[in-house]
Phi, psi and omega in degrees: 000129180263340179280148174264116185262125172281121186274354179253145173082007177267124180259147178288136175304151179293157174292156179288335179194156182298129178077003180288135172296144184214164176211102178285098194269332184205146178219128180235131176254126180300122182292341179261345182211098187290349177279346181265113184232136175241129175242133177234145182214151172280139177229166173254116179290165184304329179273006178090356178286134176288139179216183183237131175245138180238141174226147185231144177234137176246012179230033176077018177098002179292317178225154183229147173236144181282136176290160167296148182303143176288130180299139179227153176279138183294343179274350180287152176262011179136168180230132186220168169068051183287139170230154193233148169206145174251131182271181185292345178270358183087005179278134177274140178237124181238115177260141182205167177260124173263117187277137171290163184303323179275357177063009177271340178232163183203165174242137174271116187241161180228124170265155177229146175226127181254006178236034172083009178108010179277315177241152183231141176288168170293145186287143169266129177280122183258314180223155176227138181174216184284155179279346173275093190213136172244143185208164183215151181228144178209160181228149177269112182250008189278123184301329184270354183284134176295343182251022179306133182100346177292149173237138185234147176231140170232138184213155178253054179299122182062027182063024174242143181284114179247147184222139177218153182217158174216145176253346181238000180079357184243313180255134183243144176220166178132173179299137177084000181295123178081349179200152183283062177273147185281142171285321179222153178292150176107162181288150180224136174223139173051063180283155174226138175244139179211161183238130182270182187293345179262358182090002178290142179263132177238137175237129181238136182205166176259151180266358178185172182284338181196156181061035191234191178242160168253124183245160177215146174221152181228160180227131177259003183235037174073027176086010177284323175224153180234153174291165170296144181298144171249153179272120177277317180204152179240160173067038179287132177253112183297154183287161186289163179302137181107336174263154176301146183305151173297129177217128181289143172242132188228146170220153175230113182276157173306137185100353173093004176285123178243146180224132174238129183233141177209159177274129184229142186252018185295340181266005182090358170210156184291125173227152179280127174245161183205161165225155186233142179236143177254000183233037175074018176098009178283320176227155186232142185271160170082184180303145184297332179273359179085173180227159177302138179293319179239128187300316182247101179278160176295130186299131173077005183258139169276133174252130184200168177053064179285153174223135185247148175209145175253124182280170179296335179274357178097356178289146176255121182250137177236111175263145183200170177260148172239131180234124180163182179291130180272345174225156181305122181075010182282181178291158174278109183233168183246139171235150169262125185235169178209144172237156188229142173248130178254003184234045174062035176086006178289321177219156178233138180209202177055044179297135177219150176266124184267334181284142179294326176203149180294156181226159179270116184291347179278349181263126180054058185294156181285175183275336192287082174232106172109310184281331177233157184223168168057232187294347180277341178275131180295312175192113188246042174285154174109000000 
């Protein structure tokens, strides 16, 4: 994530309708104007078709206005899994999966908005393939980068790593463009794309759902060519059935400190494990299988679905979910928690609970079941 997100004072967008199933899938804070916030969510339309609703705030979340509906093709069976990025021109980019009528296949499409999220262009089809797809979007915002303004997509279409890029937001190129061709040989699950302070593009992915490795490759020429993959971590144990799939979360801070965090079940419950790099991800410290992010985890809680961000002051924040009884013998509930590192990712402390109260994931469950996986699902327990 290149934007600095203020974690206080952000309100969740309103539901699209009373009693509508929803999935608040993405929230973006404008890195140049913190009062400009865009929230997108999956909704169920009156005819049962999944769709995407967008709302925008220009006063820091105090008030929200609904965007104009996103254009959709009449042949689609719905649109799911929105992810967001703002490019260097201030244009919003929203990637989502457009489902084919039989829902076995889908197209990865990108919408654009040049007025802050009020109106959206017709979508550009970037990739075509299976509807079981996880993907990530990032933009190069660095003033000194020769590729400033580029937007990048990484996806695991057909469990193969596909990559696409654009410099103008309209035409896309790259491996897998128009067909699910691999960027690199080998299986890919839950990829993430990010851009560091020098404008280099990094793609991080898993080689399987469990008992696998986390790999990474980088590009210094705007995604035209990539380095040979390096191993970030080995021996990953995927989380148990019922929790969202293990998916790595990665950040690269100015100065080259990189951190990769994932949920691991090697202890018989999901805990966050990590590895740290001091050279921008070329080499990684500590045991090859990683170490717990926090030495003393909350007793009896599953930790999963981490998200990383680097603040303007250099702190590295890791937000994640905790699932388990909040009182002895109590119900299995979910909290949103966060830990912070003040020493460039060497240690994490200052654990805090961000949710006002824990909630039951079986009540009013989200929509993302099947079309999206891993980091794209808001919370897929149940």
